[in-house]
N, C-alpha and C positions, 0 to 999 in steps of 0.2 A: 516363430514357426520353424525354423531351419533343425532348432534344437529339438523338437517332436519328429520335426519330418526324419531326421537321422537316427531318431530310436525307433520309430514303425520300421524306417528299413532293416535296421543292426539286428528287430528280432524276425523279422521273413525273411532277411537271408540267415540268418541261423537256423530257421525252419528249412527251409529251402534253397542252399546255397547256388545252387543252376538254372535261377529264377528263367521262368518264360521268357522269350523276347516278344509275345504276341499276348494281345489281353484282350479279352471279349466281355464287355458289359452287358449284360441278361436284363431287356426291360420286362416294363408288368407283364405276366402271362406267356412268354417267351423262357420260360426257363428248364424246356423237355429236350434242350441242345444239350445239357448234361449226359441223357440218356447214351450220346455218343462217343461219351468220354472216357477212357483207359485210365481209372483215376488212381492217383498218385497222396495225395492230399488235400486236407478238407480244414479248413479253417475258422473259425465264427471271428466277425468283427469285433467281436468282445473282448476276444481274446490280443487282438492287436493293439500295441500304447496309441493313443489317442487318437483309436477309430471310434467313431459314432455309431449307434446302433440303430440301422435300419426298421418306421413304425408300419408302412405299407403295405396292406395284403399283398402278397407276390410277390414281395422282395423279402428275402431268408435272413439275408445278410448274412453271406461266407463268401469266402475267397476259397474258391476250386482250383488244384492244376493238376493237371494231366495230361493225353494225350490224345490230338484229335485228328486222326487219321496216321499222318505222316510227321505230323507235327505238335512241339511241346505246346501247351498253350496256358495262359489265367485266367480266370472267369469271374468275374466280381457277381456272384449271383443276388440281384439286389442292389440297389445304390441312395443316396439320399437326396431328400428334397426341400427348397426352400421353406414350402408350406409346411414342411413339416416341424417349421420352428429353429433349425441350423442355418448359420450364417452361411452364406455362400463360398467363405474362405475351409468352412468346415465338410460344406460338398464337393469343392473339387480335392482336399486332402487325401483321401484314400487314389486320383490318377497321379497327384505328385506324387505319392510313396511308388506308386508302383512304376513310374516313369523311372524315379530313382532308384528301384532296383534293379533297371536295363532294360526296358519296356520300353519296345522302337514304335509298335503299329497298334494301334487301338481300334479294335471294331467297337463300338456304341449303337446299343439299338434301344427303339420307347416304340411306347404303342399310342396312337397319337391320332386325332381327330382329321378327320379329309374337307376340304372345304368346296370341293366340287361334284355335282349332284352325279356325274358319271362315277364316282367311285362306290367298291360294292368294300365291305365289314371283308378281315381277311388279305385284302392285296396287301403289296409290300412295295414301299418308293424310297431308293436312295437317294439321299442329303445332298445334292451339290451345294449349299449356302442356307445361311439363317436369317433372319430376325431375332434380334436379342430385345425383348421387348418386358423384361424380369424390371427393368428399372436398378437393374446394379450389376457391377462388372467385379468377378473375380482377384482381378489385377488391382483393383482400390487398392489405396494405401502406401506405404513402401514399399519401392518395387526390393524385391531380391534378386541382384544380379547375376547371381550362381545359378539362378533359373532359368532366365532370360530377361530382354533388353526392354527399361522402360516405358516404349513406345512399339510394341511388337504388329509387326502386319499382319493383318487379317484378311489379304485379297485370296488367299487358295487356305482357308480352315480345314477344310477336307479333301482331300489327295486326289488332284483328279486322274490317276493314274489308277487308284482303288476306284472311285467312282465306274469309269470307264472300264473294268475289270470285273467286278460285279454285273455290270450289263452285260457283254459278255457270256458269263457264265448264266446271265440267265435265259440268255437267246436260246444260247444251247440246250438247255433243258426244259423249253417252253416254257419259262416261269414270266408270267406278266408283271414285269417292272420298271413302275413309275421313275423320274429323276424328279428333282421340284425345291424348293424353298419349305422350310422347316421353320416354324412362328415359336419362339420360346417365352409362355408366361406364366407369372410366377402363380396361380392357382391361389388353394386347391378348388374352388367355385370354379366349373366349368364358363366357358366364354358366353355372354346374352345372343341372340341372331346378329344386336346392332354389331356389338364387337367383330363377331365372323366376319362380316360383310366388310368392315371396313378392315379388319388382317387380309381377307381376301383382296383389296384394293390395291392393299401396299404389295402384294406380290407373293403372298402364302402360298401354301399348296395345301400343308399340315398343319397342326396347330397341337403340343405339345406342351407338359410341365418340369423337362428334364433336358439333357443330353447338351443345350448350348455352354452351361457354366464349364463342363470338364469339357469340352473342347475347344473355348478359348485360353483357359490354363496349360492344355497341351500342346497347342499353337506357340504358345508363349515358351515352353519350353524345348520347340523346336521335334516335337513328335511328329509323327505322320497318323492322320485319323481319315478313318473312315463309317459314316453313320445310315445306319437300315431302320427305317419306321413302319411297321407293321399298324396298318388302317384299322382300326377296331370298330369305330362310327364314324357317322357325318355329324360333324360338328352341329350347332345346334341354329334351327332357322333352314338347316341345309337339307336334313334328312328329317323325317316324323317320329315322333312319340319324344318322350322326355332321357336325357342320358343319368346312366347308372355303373356308378365302377364296376359290379361283380357283371357286370354285362362286358365290357370293355377286357375282362378278363376271359370271361366265357368266348369273345369274339375271336381270342388270338387262337385256341384253341388249333381250330381247323388249319390251319396255316403252319404249324408248327414242325411238322416234320420236311416239308417243304423249305423253311429257313432255313431249319438243321441243315439240311442237306447245299445250299448256297453256301452256308458260309462255312462248312467243312472241303468244300470246295476251294472258296478264297483264301482260308487259312491256307491250305494246301499249296496252292497258286503262288501268293506272296515271298518274293525274297525273304 
């Protein structure tokens, strides 16, 4: 892995020698943040050595670099998922590359299903902890000591100061922002009502199919992570009707401007 990592890193630093220190991953339906960006460079995943192609609707597979407010940031417009057939090491590879390029702070975003009946599509939730129910872990296999320790601590995967900052910024703007536990499942099928009840009993507040592999890999490397989830639907058995991916994308649209402003303020407030 280290040779592939070095090759991708060398390519990106040749394209962008002053690589930003902040990276934002834009989940399903949350790509409108790019309209706030003063664009410097756009690179397709297919041009970066050893990057795989994003195949899901709403995930464009681009790395975008630019200025958001007063801060330079990199944005991953789309991500890879286990359910696309990629290995978990392939899923986290872009994030390991970004960290190797000098990114210190990572903001991960996603779309998720809410497990509480009082949740509404379009609400935002800042993730304070997670349940890894994907049946795998990006750290399985030989440990690369140059990246991090064999047995990394996971007490604070999501930086507590970042969680508190998001909550303060949301309160200041009058934006309803929940905090809670994100359960990551393999997918691509949505959960059954019985599975949703199980996850709720385990302490989940929202359920999705991403984010946790990246968060674990980044914590392994000692990076700071924050994560925001857009509740795009109520999980099976909690709300009425059937679930559909296009509806998930549509549900994110009304909150995009609020989300973009909140992220912009967050980015400009961190060190």
